[in-house]
N, CA, C, O and the ligand as a Tripos MOL2 file, in Angstrom:
@<TRIPOS>MOLECULE
protein
  309   307    78     0     0
PROTEIN
NO_CHARGES

@<TRIPOS>ATOM
      1 N          11.2840   -2.9180  -10.9120 N.3       1 MET1
      2 CA         10.5460   -3.6600   -9.8480 C.3       1 MET1
      3 C          11.5590   -4.0740   -8.7450 C.2       1 MET1
      4 O          12.7620   -3.8780   -8.9170 O.2       1 MET1
      5 N          11.1000   -4.6140   -7.6740 N.am      2 ARG2
      6 CA         11.8730   -5.1380   -6.6390 C.3       2 ARG2
      7 C          11.6120   -6.6030   -6.3430 C.2       2 ARG2
      8 O          10.5550   -7.1860   -6.5840 O.2       2 ARG2
      9 N          12.6690   -7.1160   -5.8050 N.am      3 CYS3
     10 CA         12.5370   -8.5270   -5.4920 C.3       3 CYS3
     11 C          11.6010   -8.5420   -4.1810 C.2       3 CYS3
     12 O          11.6260   -7.6500   -3.3320 O.2       3 CYS3
     13 N          10.8270   -9.6010   -4.1360 N.am      4 TYR4
     14 CA          9.8890   -9.6260   -2.9580 C.3       4 TYR4
     15 C          10.6730  -10.1620   -1.8040 C.2       4 TYR4
     16 O          10.2800   -9.9090   -0.6650 O.2       4 TYR4
     17 N          11.7050  -10.8520   -1.9900 N.am      5 ILE5
     18 CA         12.4580  -11.4470   -0.8580 C.3       5 ILE5
     19 C          13.4010  -10.4430   -0.2630 C.2       5 ILE5
     20 O          13.4040  -10.1970    0.9440 O.2       5 ILE5
     21 N          14.1490   -9.9050   -1.0710 N.am      6 CYS6
     22 CA         15.3110   -9.0280   -0.5430 C.3       6 CYS6
     23 C          15.1270   -7.5970   -0.8130 C.2       6 CYS6
     24 O          15.8820   -6.7990   -0.2580 O.2       6 CYS6
     25 N          14.1060   -7.1430   -1.6900 N.am      7 GLU7
     26 CA         13.8320   -5.8800   -2.0550 C.3       7 GLU7
     27 C          15.0160   -5.1890   -2.9330 C.2       7 GLU7
     28 O          15.0100   -3.9830   -3.1820 O.2       7 GLU7
     29 N          15.9030   -5.9680   -3.3190 N.am      8 GLU8
     30 CA         16.8300   -5.4800   -4.3300 C.3       8 GLU8
     31 C          16.1660   -5.2820   -5.6290 C.2       8 GLU8
     32 O          15.0170   -5.6830   -5.8120 O.2       8 GLU8
     33 N          16.9230   -4.6120   -6.6380 N.am      9 HIS9
     34 CA         16.2720   -4.5360   -8.0340 C.3       9 HIS9
     35 C          16.1170   -5.7900   -8.6310 C.2       9 HIS9
     36 O          17.0090   -6.6350   -8.5600 O.2       9 HIS9
     37 N          15.0480   -5.9860   -9.2190 N.am     10 ALA10
     38 CA         14.7280   -7.3800   -9.9730 C.3      10 ALA10
     39 C          13.8570   -7.1520  -11.1340 C.2      10 ALA10
     40 O          13.3110   -6.0620  -11.3090 O.2      10 ALA10
     41 N          13.7050   -8.1890  -11.9680 N.am     11 VAL11
     42 CA         12.8960   -8.1560  -13.1030 C.3      11 VAL11
     43 C          11.7050   -9.0240  -12.8310 C.2      11 VAL11
     44 O          11.8140  -10.2240  -12.5820 O.2      11 VAL11
     45 N          10.6050   -8.4060  -12.8860 N.am     12 ASN12
     46 CA          9.3320   -9.0880  -12.6020 C.3      12 ASN12
     47 C           8.4870   -9.2380  -13.8320 C.2      12 ASN12
     48 O           8.4300   -8.2990  -14.6260 O.2      12 ASN12
     49 N           7.8490  -10.3110  -14.0410 N.am     13 ALA13
     50 CA          7.0580  -10.5100  -15.3220 C.3      13 ALA13
     51 C           5.8850  -11.3260  -14.8430 C.2      13 ALA13
     52 O           6.0010  -12.1890  -13.9730 O.2      13 ALA13
     53 N           4.6630  -10.9990  -15.4870 N.am     14 PRO14
     54 CA          3.6500  -11.7100  -15.2080 C.3      14 PRO14
     55 C           3.6960  -13.0890  -15.6090 C.2      14 PRO14
     56 O           4.2020  -13.3250  -16.7060 O.2      14 PRO14
     57 N           3.2520  -14.0590  -14.9060 N.am     15 ASN15
     58 CA          3.2640  -15.4870  -15.3810 C.3      15 ASN15
     59 C           1.9340  -15.8660  -15.8600 C.2      15 ASN15
     60 O           1.6920  -15.9180  -17.0660 O.2      15 ASN15
     61 N           1.0750  -16.1280  -14.9740 N.am     16 SER16
     62 CA         -0.3560  -16.2490  -15.3120 C.3      16 SER16
     63 C          -1.1310  -15.1760  -14.6370 C.2      16 SER16
     64 O          -0.5580  -14.3220  -13.9620 O.2      16 SER16
     65 N          -2.4830  -15.1990  -14.8110 N.am     17 ALA17
     66 CA         -3.1940  -14.0530  -14.2050 C.3      17 ALA17
     67 C          -3.0140  -13.8950  -12.6230 C.2      17 ALA17
     68 O          -3.2140  -12.8650  -11.9780 O.2      17 ALA17
     69 N          -2.6030  -15.1100  -12.1480 N.am     18 ASP18
     70 CA         -2.5250  -15.1280  -10.6430 C.3      18 ASP18
     71 C          -0.9970  -15.4170  -10.0810 C.2      18 ASP18
     72 O          -0.8760  -15.7940   -8.9150 O.2      18 ASP18
     73 N           0.0060  -15.2630  -10.8000 N.am     19 SER19
     74 CA          1.2300  -15.3060  -10.3100 C.3      19 SER19
     75 C           2.3050  -14.5630  -11.1620 C.2      19 SER19
     76 O           2.0400  -14.1320  -12.2840 O.2      19 SER19
     77 N           3.4610  -14.4420  -10.6100 N.am     20 GLU20
     78 CA          4.5460  -13.6160  -11.2220 C.3      20 GLU20
     79 C           5.7630  -14.4350  -11.1630 C.2      20 GLU20
     80 O           5.9670  -15.2840  -10.2950 O.2      20 GLU20
     81 N           6.5940  -14.1320  -12.1600 N.am     21 TRP21
     82 CA          8.0500  -14.6300  -12.2170 C.3      21 TRP21
     83 C           8.8330  -13.4230  -11.7070 C.2      21 TRP21
     84 O           8.4950  -12.2760  -11.9980 O.2      21 TRP21
     85 N           9.9310  -13.7190  -10.9070 N.am     22 VAL22
     86 CA         10.8970  -12.7470  -10.5600 C.3      22 VAL22
     87 C          12.3180  -13.2330  -10.8420 C.2      22 VAL22
     88 O          12.6640  -14.3660  -10.5090 O.2      22 VAL22
     89 N          13.1550  -12.3650  -11.4640 N.am     23 ASP23
     90 CA         14.6240  -12.6960  -11.6660 C.3      23 ASP23
     91 C          15.2910  -11.7260  -10.7600 C.2      23 ASP23
     92 O          15.2340  -10.5200  -11.0000 O.2      23 ASP23
     93 N          15.9190  -12.1980   -9.7310 N.am     24 CYS24
     94 CA         16.7850  -11.2850   -8.8740 C.3      24 CYS24
     95 C          18.2300  -11.8350   -8.8440 C.2      24 CYS24
     96 O          18.5230  -13.0290   -8.7860 O.2      24 CYS24
     97 N          19.0770  -10.8090   -8.8900 N.am     25 GLU25
     98 CA         20.5450  -11.1110   -9.0150 C.3      25 GLU25
     99 C          21.0640  -11.9950   -7.7850 C.2      25 GLU25
    100 O          21.9200  -12.8730   -7.8950 O.2      25 GLU25
    101 N          20.4240  -11.6350   -6.6100 N.am     26 SER26
    102 CA         20.8960  -12.2140   -5.3780 C.3      26 SER26
    103 C          20.0520  -13.5090   -4.9830 C.2      26 SER26
    104 O          20.5650  -14.4430   -4.3670 O.2      26 SER26
    105 N          18.8030  -13.4910   -5.3590 N.am     27 CYS27
    106 CA         17.9320  -14.6550   -4.9410 C.3      27 CYS27
    107 C          17.7900  -15.6870   -6.1110 C.2      27 CYS27
    108 O          17.4750  -16.8530   -5.8710 O.2      27 CYS27
    109 N          18.0410  -15.2090   -7.4510 N.am     28 GLY28
    110 CA         17.7580  -16.0120   -8.4480 C.3      28 GLY28
    111 C          16.4210  -15.9280   -9.0580 C.2      28 GLY28
    112 O          15.7040  -14.9450   -8.8690 O.2      28 GLY28
    113 N          16.0370  -17.0020   -9.8390 N.am     29 ARG29
    114 CA         14.8410  -17.0220  -10.5020 C.3      29 ARG29
    115 C          13.8180  -17.7220   -9.6410 C.2      29 ARG29
    116 O          14.1080  -18.7910   -9.1040 O.2      29 ARG29
    117 N          12.6370  -17.1670   -9.4860 N.am     30 TYR30
    118 CA         11.6530  -17.7990   -8.5820 C.3      30 TYR30
    119 C          10.2650  -17.2080   -9.1080 C.2      30 TYR30
    120 O          10.1770  -16.2150   -9.8300 O.2      30 TYR30
    121 N           9.2540  -17.9290   -8.6620 N.am     31 GLY31
    122 CA          7.9070  -17.4690   -8.8820 C.3      31 GLY31
    123 C           7.1890  -17.1630   -7.5550 C.2      31 GLY31
    124 O           7.6420  -17.5930   -6.4940 O.2      31 GLY31
    125 N           6.0880  -16.4340   -7.6130 N.am     32 VAL32
    126 CA          5.3210  -16.1490   -6.5190 C.3      32 VAL32
    127 C           3.8220  -16.2350   -6.9440 C.2      32 VAL32
    128 O           3.4130  -15.7080   -7.9780 O.2      32 VAL32
    129 N           2.9940  -16.9650   -6.0410 N.am     33 THR33
    130 CA          1.7060  -16.9910   -6.4310 C.3      33 THR33
    131 C           0.9300  -15.8290   -6.0190 C.2      33 THR33
    132 O           1.3650  -15.1470   -5.0910 O.2      33 THR33
    133 N          -0.2110  -15.5030   -6.6170 N.am     34 GLY34
    134 CA         -1.0210  -14.3960   -6.2480 C.3      34 GLY34
    135 C          -1.4890  -14.5140   -4.8110 C.2      34 GLY34
    136 O          -1.6560  -13.4920   -4.1450 O.2      34 GLY34
    137 N          -1.7000  -15.6780   -4.3240 N.am     35 SER35
    138 CA         -2.1690  -15.7070   -2.8400 C.3      35 SER35
    139 C          -1.0950  -15.1930   -1.9450 C.2      35 SER35
    140 O          -1.3430  -14.4200   -1.0200 O.2      35 SER35
    141 N           0.1870  -15.6600   -2.2470 N.am     36 ALA36
    142 CA          1.2970  -15.1060   -1.4140 C.3      36 ALA36
    143 C           1.3620  -13.5880   -1.5500 C.2      36 ALA36
    144 O           1.4800  -12.8810   -0.5490 O.2      36 ALA36
    145 N           1.2850  -13.0720   -2.8020 N.am     37 LEU37
    146 CA          1.5360  -11.6190   -3.0800 C.3      37 LEU37
    147 C           0.3210  -10.8500   -2.2750 C.2      37 LEU37
    148 O           0.5310   -9.7170   -1.8430 O.2      37 LEU37
    149 N          -0.7820  -11.4050   -2.1080 N.am     38 ALA38
    150 CA         -1.8890  -10.6830   -1.4520 C.3      38 ALA38
    151 C          -1.6880  -10.6610   -0.1350 C.2      38 ALA38
    152 O          -2.1730   -9.7250    0.5010 O.2      38 ALA38
    153 N          -0.9460  -11.6670    0.5290 N.am     39 LEU39
    154 CA         -0.6350  -11.5510    1.9530 C.3      39 LEU39
    155 C           0.3760  -10.4440    2.2090 C.2      39 LEU39
    156 O           0.2780   -9.7180    3.1980 O.2      39 LEU39
    157 N           1.3730  -10.3160    1.2910 N.am     40 MET40
    158 CA          2.3650   -9.3350    1.3210 C.3      40 MET40
    159 C           1.8030   -8.0340    1.1250 C.2      40 MET40
    160 O           2.1120   -7.1210    1.8900 O.2      40 MET40
    161 N           0.9940   -7.8570    0.1580 N.am     41 ARG41
    162 CA          0.3610   -6.5310    0.0180 C.3      41 ARG41
    163 C          -0.4210   -5.9350    1.1050 C.2      41 ARG41
    164 O          -0.5410   -4.7320    1.3340 O.2      41 ARG41
    165 N          -0.9600   -6.9590    1.7770 N.am     42 GLN42
    166 CA         -1.7880   -6.5340    2.9300 C.3      42 GLN42
    167 C          -0.8590   -6.3830    4.0820 C.2      42 GLN42
    168 O          -1.3930   -6.1160    5.1590 O.2      42 GLN42
    169 N           0.4480   -6.5070    4.0490 N.am     43 ASN43
    170 CA          1.4290   -6.4060    5.0600 C.3      43 ASN43
    171 C           1.1220   -7.3890    6.1230 C.2      43 ASN43
    172 O           1.4630   -7.1950    7.2900 O.2      43 ASN43
    173 N           0.4950   -8.4210    5.7410 N.am     44 VAL44
    174 CA          0.3140   -9.4270    6.7190 C.3      44 VAL44
    175 C           1.6950  -10.1870    6.9960 C.2      44 VAL44
    176 O           1.9970  -10.5130    8.1440 O.2      44 VAL44
    177 N           2.4230  -10.4220    6.0290 N.am     45 ARG45
    178 CA          3.6150  -11.2240    6.1070 C.3      45 ARG45
    179 C           4.7550  -10.8060    5.2730 C.2      45 ARG45
    180 O           4.4920  -10.3730    4.1510 O.2      45 ARG45
    181 N           6.0610  -10.8740    5.6810 N.am     46 VAL46
    182 CA          7.1230  -10.6030    5.0270 C.3      46 VAL46
    183 C           8.0380  -11.9190    5.0110 C.2      46 VAL46
    184 O           8.0580  -12.7340    5.9330 O.2      46 VAL46
    185 N           8.7600  -12.0070    3.8850 N.am     47 PHE47
    186 CA          9.6520  -13.1660    3.6810 C.3      47 PHE47
    187 C          10.9000  -13.1030    4.4140 C.2      47 PHE47
    188 O          11.5000  -12.0290    4.4440 O.2      47 PHE47
    189 N          11.4310  -14.2640    5.0930 N.am     48 ASN48
    190 CA         12.5510  -14.3870    5.7770 C.3      48 ASN48
    191 C          13.6710  -14.5810    4.7150 C.2      48 ASN48
    192 O          13.6420  -15.5930    4.0150 O.2      48 ASN48
    193 N          14.6820  -13.6340    4.5590 N.am     49 VAL49
    194 CA         15.5800  -13.6980    3.4300 C.3      49 VAL49
    195 C          16.4090  -14.9820    3.4220 C.2      49 VAL49
    196 O          16.3280  -15.7020    2.4270 O.2      49 VAL49
    197 N          17.1650  -15.3210    4.3980 N.am     50 PRO50
    198 CA         17.9480  -16.4810    4.5800 C.3      50 PRO50
    199 C          17.1300  -17.8350    4.3040 C.2      50 PRO50
    200 O          17.5530  -18.7440    3.5900 O.2      50 PRO50
    201 N          16.0340  -17.8360    4.8980 N.am     51 ARG51
    202 CA         15.1660  -19.0770    4.8520 C.3      51 ARG51
    203 C          14.7090  -19.2470    3.5190 C.2      51 ARG51
    204 O          14.6720  -20.3760    3.0290 O.2      51 ARG51
    205 N          14.3500  -18.2220    2.8690 N.am     52 SER52
    206 CA         13.8080  -18.1580    1.4320 C.3      52 SER52
    207 C          14.9230  -18.7110    0.3830 C.2      52 SER52
    208 O          14.6880  -19.5530   -0.4830 O.2      52 SER52
    209 N          16.0950  -18.1270    0.6010 N.am     53 ARG53
    210 CA         17.2380  -18.3880   -0.1850 C.3      53 ARG53
    211 C          17.6960  -19.9260    0.0450 C.2      53 ARG53
    212 O          18.1230  -20.6230   -0.8760 O.2      53 ARG53
    213 N          17.5700  -20.3290    1.2570 N.am     54 ASP54
    214 CA         17.8310  -21.7020    1.6550 C.3      54 ASP54
    215 C          16.8460  -22.6350    0.9370 C.2      54 ASP54
    216 O          17.2640  -23.6880    0.4540 O.2      54 ASP54
    217 N          15.6050  -22.3020    0.8520 N.am     55 TRP55
    218 CA         14.6410  -23.1660    0.1970 C.3      55 TRP55
    219 C          14.7410  -23.1180   -1.2710 C.2      55 TRP55
    220 O          14.3990  -24.0600   -1.9840 O.2      55 TRP55
    221 N          15.1940  -22.0550   -1.6900 N.am     56 PHE56
    222 CA         15.4640  -21.8790   -3.2910 C.3      56 PHE56
    223 C          16.6110  -22.9550   -3.6040 C.2      56 PHE56
    224 O          16.4770  -23.7480   -4.5360 O.2      56 PHE56
    225 N          17.6810  -22.9450   -2.8290 N.am     57 ALA57
    226 CA         18.8370  -23.7930   -3.0660 C.3      57 ALA57
    227 C          18.3640  -25.2380   -2.9850 C.2      57 ALA57
    228 O          18.7480  -26.0990   -3.7780 O.2      57 ALA57
    229 N          17.5020  -25.4650   -1.9780 N.am     58 LEU58
    230 CA         17.1260  -27.0480   -1.8100 C.3      58 LEU58
    231 C          16.2570  -27.2990   -3.1510 C.2      58 LEU58
    232 O          16.5570  -28.2300   -3.8980 O.2      58 LEU58
    233 N          15.2560  -26.5050   -3.4100 N.am     59 GLU59
    234 CA         14.4300  -26.9340   -4.6000 C.3      59 GLU59
    235 C          15.3820  -27.0080   -5.8400 C.2      59 GLU59
    236 O          15.2440  -27.8980   -6.6790 O.2      59 GLU59
    237 N          16.3740  -26.0270   -5.9340 N.am     60 ARG60
    238 CA         17.0530  -26.1680   -7.2860 C.3      60 ARG60
    239 C          18.0090  -27.3560   -7.1340 C.2      60 ARG60
    240 O          18.3750  -27.9020   -8.1740 O.2      60 ARG60
    241 N          18.4390  -27.8040   -6.0030 N.am     61 SER61
    242 CA         19.1540  -29.0590   -6.0160 C.3      61 SER61
    243 C          18.3930  -30.2010   -6.3320 C.2      61 SER61
    244 O          18.9120  -31.2610   -6.6820 O.2      61 SER61
    245 N          17.1590  -30.0200   -6.2190 N.am     62 ARG62
    246 CA         16.0890  -31.1450   -6.6260 C.3      62 ARG62
    247 C          15.7950  -31.0510   -8.1770 C.2      62 ARG62
    248 O          15.0690  -31.8730   -8.7370 O.2      62 ARG62
    249 N          16.3470  -30.0970   -8.7770 N.am     63 GLY63
    250 CA         16.0450  -29.8650  -10.3310 C.3      63 GLY63
    251 C          14.8920  -28.9500  -10.6430 C.2      63 GLY63
    252 O          14.3610  -28.8800  -11.7520 O.2      63 GLY63
    253 N          14.5170  -28.1970   -9.4990 N.am     64 VAL64
    254 CA         13.4560  -27.2300   -9.9040 C.3      64 VAL64
    255 C          14.0670  -25.9360  -10.3070 C.2      64 VAL64
    256 O          14.7280  -25.3080   -9.4810 O.2      64 VAL64
    257 N          13.8760  -25.4440  -11.6500 N.am     65 ASP65
    258 CA         14.6590  -24.3580  -12.0740 C.3      65 ASP65
    259 C          14.2870  -23.0900  -11.3800 C.2      65 ASP65
    260 O          15.0810  -22.2360  -10.9840 O.2      65 ASP65
    261 N          12.8420  -23.0650  -11.2660 N.am     66 ARG66
    262 CA         12.2530  -21.8260  -10.7490 C.3      66 ARG66
    263 C          11.2310  -22.2660   -9.5630 C.2      66 ARG66
    264 O          10.0900  -22.6500   -9.8220 O.2      66 ARG66
    265 N          11.7250  -22.1770   -8.2780 N.am     67 PRO67
    266 CA         10.7890  -22.5650   -7.2910 C.3      67 PRO67
    267 C           9.7220  -21.5020   -7.2610 C.2      67 PRO67
    268 O           9.9190  -20.3460   -7.6360 O.2      67 PRO67
    269 N           8.4890  -21.9970   -6.7570 N.am     68 ILE68
    270 CA          7.3590  -20.9850   -6.7380 C.3      68 ILE68
    271 C           6.8940  -20.9810   -5.2630 C.2      68 ILE68
    272 O           6.5850  -21.9610   -4.5850 O.2      68 ILE68
    273 N           6.9100  -19.6600   -4.9010 N.am     69 ILE69
    274 CA          6.5080  -19.4350   -3.3990 C.3      69 ILE69
    275 C           4.9640  -19.3620   -3.4290 C.2      69 ILE69
    276 O           4.3190  -18.7270   -4.2640 O.2      69 ILE69
    277 N           4.4640  -20.0750   -2.4380 N.am     70 ASP70
    278 CA          3.0440  -20.0630   -2.1910 C.3      70 ASP70
    279 C           2.7800  -19.8080   -0.6840 C.2      70 ASP70
    280 O           3.7040  -19.6700    0.1170 O.2      70 ASP70
    281 N           1.5660  -19.7570   -0.3660 N.am     71 THR71
    282 CA          1.3000  -19.5090    1.0790 C.3      71 THR71
    283 C           1.6750  -20.6760    1.9350 C.2      71 THR71
    284 O           1.9920  -20.5060    3.1120 O.2      71 THR71
    285 N           1.6470  -21.8720    1.3670 N.am     72 PHE72
    286 CA          2.0180  -22.8960    2.2130 C.3      72 PHE72
    287 C           3.4690  -23.1380    2.6590 C.2      72 PHE72
    288 O           3.7830  -23.9750    3.5050 O.2      72 PHE72
    289 N           4.3680  -22.2880    1.9790 N.am     73 ASN73
    290 CA          5.7070  -22.3780    2.2630 C.3      73 ASN73
    291 C           6.0710  -21.8630    3.6230 C.2      73 ASN73
    292 O           5.4180  -20.9160    4.0600 O.2      73 ASN73
    293 N           6.9770  -22.3440    4.2970 N.am     74 THR74
    294 CA          7.3670  -21.7750    5.7480 C.3      74 THR74
    295 C           8.3890  -20.7840    5.5590 C.2      74 THR74
    296 O           9.3720  -20.8880    6.2920 O.2      74 THR74
    297 N           8.3580  -19.7730    4.6630 N.am     75 LEU75
    298 CA          9.3660  -18.9260    4.3980 C.3      75 LEU75
    299 C           9.0870  -17.5260    5.0710 C.2      75 LEU75
    300 O           9.8720  -16.5830    4.9780 O.2      75 LEU75
    301 N           7.9630  -17.4850    5.7180 N.am     76 TRP76
    302 CA          7.5560  -16.1070    6.3420 C.3      76 TRP76
    303 C           8.4170  -15.7790    7.5660 C.2      76 TRP76
    304 O           8.8890  -16.6980    8.2360 O.2      76 TRP76
    305 N           8.6070  -14.6520    7.8380 N.am     77 ASP77
    306 CA          9.3490  -14.1120    8.9680 C.3      77 ASP77
    307 C           8.3260  -14.1590   10.1630 C.2      77 ASP77
    308 O           8.6620  -13.7610   11.2780 O.2      77 ASP77
    309 ZN         16.1510  -11.0450   -4.1520 Zn       78 ZN78
@<TRIPOS>BOND
     1     1     2 1
     2     2     3 1
     3     3     4 2
     4     3     5 am
     5     5     6 1
     6     6     7 1
     7     7     8 2
     8     7     9 am
     9     9    10 1
    10    10    11 1
    11    11    12 2
    12    11    13 am
    13    13    14 1
    14    14    15 1
    15    15    16 2
    16    15    17 am
    17    17    18 1
    18    18    19 1
    19    19    20 2
    20    19    21 am
    21    21    22 1
    22    22    23 1
    23    23    24 2
    24    23    25 am
    25    25    26 1
    26    26    27 1
    27    27    28 2
    28    27    29 am
    29    29    30 1
    30    30    31 1
    31    31    32 2
    32    31    33 am
    33    33    34 1
    34    34    35 1
    35    35    36 2
    36    35    37 am
    37    37    38 1
    38    38    39 1
    39    39    40 2
    40    39    41 am
    41    41    42 1
    42    42    43 1
    43    43    44 2
    44    43    45 am
    45    45    46 1
    46    46    47 1
    47    47    48 2
    48    47    49 am
    49    49    50 1
    50    50    51 1
    51    51    52 2
    52    51    53 am
    53    53    54 1
    54    54    55 1
    55    55    56 2
    56    55    57 am
    57    57    58 1
    58    58    59 1
    59    59    60 2
    60    59    61 am
    61    61    62 1
    62    62    63 1
    63    63    64 2
    64    63    65 am
    65    65    66 1
    66    66    67 1
    67    67    68 2
    68    67    69 am
    69    69    70 1
    70    70    71 1
    71    71    72 2
    72    71    73 am
    73    73    74 1
    74    74    75 1
    75    75    76 2
    76    75    77 am
    77    77    78 1
    78    78    79 1
    79    79    80 2
    80    79    81 am
    81    81    82 1
    82    82    83 1
    83    83    84 2
    84    83    85 am
    85    85    86 1
    86    86    87 1
    87    87    88 2
    88    87    89 am
    89    89    90 1
    90    90    91 1
    91    91    92 2
    92    91    93 am
    93    93    94 1
    94    94    95 1
    95    95    96 2
    96    95    97 am
    97    97    98 1
    98    98    99 1
    99    99   100 2
   100    99   101 am
   101   101   102 1
   102   102   103 1
   103   103   104 2
   104   103   105 am
   105   105   106 1
   106   106   107 1
   107   107   108 2
   108   107   109 am
   109   109   110 1
   110   110   111 1
   111   111   112 2
   112   111   113 am
   113   113   114 1
   114   114   115 1
   115   115   116 2
   116   115   117 am
   117   117   118 1
   118   118   119 1
   119   119   120 2
   120   119   121 am
   121   121   122 1
   122   122   123 1
   123   123   124 2
   124   123   125 am
   125   125   126 1
   126   126   127 1
   127   127   128 2
   128   127   129 am
   129   129   130 1
   130   130   131 1
   131   131   132 2
   132   131   133 am
   133   133   134 1
   134   134   135 1
   135   135   136 2
   136   135   137 am
   137   137   138 1
   138   138   139 1
   139   139   140 2
   140   139   141 am
   141   141   142 1
   142   142   143 1
   143   143   144 2
   144   143   145 am
   145   145   146 1
   146   146   147 1
   147   147   148 2
   148   147   149 am
   149   149   150 1
   150   150   151 1
   151   151   152 2
   152   151   153 am
   153   153   154 1
   154   154   155 1
   155   155   156 2
   156   155   157 am
   157   157   158 1
   158   158   159 1
   159   159   160 2
   160   159   161 am
   161   161   162 1
   162   162   163 1
   163   163   164 2
   164   163   165 am
   165   165   166 1
   166   166   167 1
   167   167   168 2
   168   167   169 am
   169   169   170 1
   170   170   171 1
   171   171   172 2
   172   171   173 am
   173   173   174 1
   174   174   175 1
   175   175   176 2
   176   175   177 am
   177   177   178 1
   178   178   179 1
   179   179   180 2
   180   179   181 am
   181   181   182 1
   182   182   183 1
   183   183   184 2
   184   183   185 am
   185   185   186 1
   186   186   187 1
   187   187   188 2
   188   187   189 am
   189   189   190 1
   190   190   191 1
   191   191   192 2
   192   191   193 am
   193   193   194 1
   194   194   195 1
   195   195   196 2
   196   195   197 am
   197   197   198 1
   198   198   199 1
   199   199   200 2
   200   199   201 am
   201   201   202 1
   202   202   203 1
   203   203   204 2
   204   203   205 am
   205   205   206 1
   206   206   207 1
   207   207   208 2
   208   207   209 am
   209   209   210 1
   210   210   211 1
   211   211   212 2
   212   211   213 am
   213   213   214 1
   214   214   215 1
   215   215   216 2
   216   215   217 am
   217   217   218 1
   218   218   219 1
   219   219   220 2
   220   219   221 am
   221   221   222 1
   222   222   223 1
   223   223   224 2
   224   223   225 am
   225   225   226 1
   226   226   227 1
   227   227   228 2
   228   227   229 am
   229   229   230 1
   230   230   231 1
   231   231   232 2
   232   231   233 am
   233   233   234 1
   234   234   235 1
   235   235   236 2
   236   235   237 am
   237   237   238 1
   238   238   239 1
   239   239   240 2
   240   239   241 am
   241   241   242 1
   242   242   243 1
   243   243   244 2
   244   243   245 am
   245   245   246 1
   246   246   247 1
   247   247   248 2
   248   247   249 am
   249   249   250 1
   250   250   251 1
   251   251   252 2
   252   251   253 am
   253   253   254 1
   254   254   255 1
   255   255   256 2
   256   255   257 am
   257   257   258 1
   258   258   259 1
   259   259   260 2
   260   259   261 am
   261   261   262 1
   262   262   263 1
   263   263   264 2
   264   263   265 am
   265   265   266 1
   266   266   267 1
   267   267   268 2
   268   267   269 am
   269   269   270 1
   270   270   271 1
   271   271   272 2
   272   271   273 am
   273   273   274 1
   274   274   275 1
   275   275   276 2
   276   275   277 am
   277   277   278 1
   278   278   279 1
   279   279   280 2
   280   279   281 am
   281   281   282 1
   282   282   283 1
   283   283   284 2
   284   283   285 am
   285   285   286 1
   286   286   287 1
   287   287   288 2
   288   287   289 am
   289   289   290 1
   290   290   291 1
   291   291   292 2
   292   291   293 am
   293   293   294 1
   294   294   295 1
   295   295   296 2
   296   295   297 am
   297   297   298 1
   298   298   299 1
   299   299   300 2
   300   299   301 am
   301   301   302 1
   302   302   303 1
   303   303   304 2
   304   303   305 am
   305   305   306 1
   306   306   307 1
   307   307   308 2
@<TRIPOS>SUBSTRUCTURE
     1 MET1         2 RESIDUE 1 A MET
     2 ARG2         6 RESIDUE 1 A ARG
     3 CYS3        10 RESIDUE 1 A CYS
     4 TYR4        14 RESIDUE 1 A TYR
     5 ILE5        18 RESIDUE 1 A ILE
     6 CYS6        22 RESIDUE 1 A CYS
     7 GLU7        26 RESIDUE 1 A GLU
     8 GLU8        30 RESIDUE 1 A GLU
     9 HIS9        34 RESIDUE 1 A HIS
    10 ALA10       38 RESIDUE 1 A ALA
    11 VAL11       42 RESIDUE 1 A VAL
    12 ASN12       46 RESIDUE 1 A ASN
    13 ALA13       50 RESIDUE 1 A ALA
    14 PRO14       54 RESIDUE 1 A PRO
    15 ASN15       58 RESIDUE 1 A ASN
    16 SER16       62 RESIDUE 1 A SER
    17 ALA17       66 RESIDUE 1 A ALA
    18 ASP18       70 RESIDUE 1 A ASP
    19 SER19       74 RESIDUE 1 A SER
    20 GLU20       78 RESIDUE 1 A GLU
    21 TRP21       82 RESIDUE 1 A TRP
    22 VAL22       86 RESIDUE 1 A VAL
    23 ASP23       90 RESIDUE 1 A ASP
    24 CYS24       94 RESIDUE 1 A CYS
    25 GLU25       98 RESIDUE 1 A GLU
    26 SER26      102 RESIDUE 1 A SER
    27 CYS27      106 RESIDUE 1 A CYS
    28 GLY28      110 RESIDUE 1 A GLY
    29 ARG29      114 RESIDUE 1 A ARG
    30 TYR30      118 RESIDUE 1 A TYR
    31 GLY31      122 RESIDUE 1 A GLY
    32 VAL32      126 RESIDUE 1 A VAL
    33 THR33      130 RESIDUE 1 A THR
    34 GLY34      134 RESIDUE 1 A GLY
    35 SER35      138 RESIDUE 1 A SER
    36 ALA36      142 RESIDUE 1 A ALA
    37 LEU37      146 RESIDUE 1 A LEU
    38 ALA38      150 RESIDUE 1 A ALA
    39 LEU39      154 RESIDUE 1 A LEU
    40 MET40      158 RESIDUE 1 A MET
    41 ARG41      162 RESIDUE 1 A ARG
    42 GLN42      166 RESIDUE 1 A GLN
    43 ASN43      170 RESIDUE 1 A ASN
    44 VAL44      174 RESIDUE 1 A VAL
    45 ARG45      178 RESIDUE 1 A ARG
    46 VAL46      182 RESIDUE 1 A VAL
    47 PHE47      186 RESIDUE 1 A PHE
    48 ASN48      190 RESIDUE 1 A ASN
    49 VAL49      194 RESIDUE 1 A VAL
    50 PRO50      198 RESIDUE 1 A PRO
    51 ARG51      202 RESIDUE 1 A ARG
    52 SER52      206 RESIDUE 1 A SER
    53 ARG53      210 RESIDUE 1 A ARG
    54 ASP54      214 RESIDUE 1 A ASP
    55 TRP55      218 RESIDUE 1 A TRP
    56 PHE56      222 RESIDUE 1 A PHE
    57 ALA57      226 RESIDUE 1 A ALA
    58 LEU58      230 RESIDUE 1 A LEU
    59 GLU59      234 RESIDUE 1 A GLU
    60 ARG60      238 RESIDUE 1 A ARG
    61 SER61      242 RESIDUE 1 A SER
    62 ARG62      246 RESIDUE 1 A ARG
    63 GLY63      250 RESIDUE 1 A GLY
    64 VAL64      254 RESIDUE 1 A VAL
    65 ASP65      258 RESIDUE 1 A ASP
    66 ARG66      262 RESIDUE 1 A ARG
    67 PRO67      266 RESIDUE 1 A PRO
    68 ILE68      270 RESIDUE 1 A ILE
    69 ILE69      274 RESIDUE 1 A ILE
    70 ASP70      278 RESIDUE 1 A ASP
    71 THR71      282 RESIDUE 1 A THR
    72 PHE72      286 RESIDUE 1 A PHE
    73 ASN73      290 RESIDUE 1 A ASN
    74 THR74      294 RESIDUE 1 A THR
    75 LEU75      298 RESIDUE 1 A LEU
    76 TRP76      302 RESIDUE 1 A TRP
    77 ASP77      306 RESIDUE 1 A ASP
    78 ZN78       309 GROUP 0 **** ****
């Protein structure tokens, strides 16, 4: 699989019926919801790589092991 953020090789695993976990060497561990994936698959939106990684770093500094990207995040390019 590929990382949804940077498109490097990543390990993806289903989380629930409506979300996925992603382990990327560059971006780290994160989750993404089905709603966000749907926007991506329709090619409506793409993620901004530095903004996404900055947000991951911020969330991790707050103790969130695996930040979850949803459509409300302002990580889109
Ligand atoms: Zn990545």
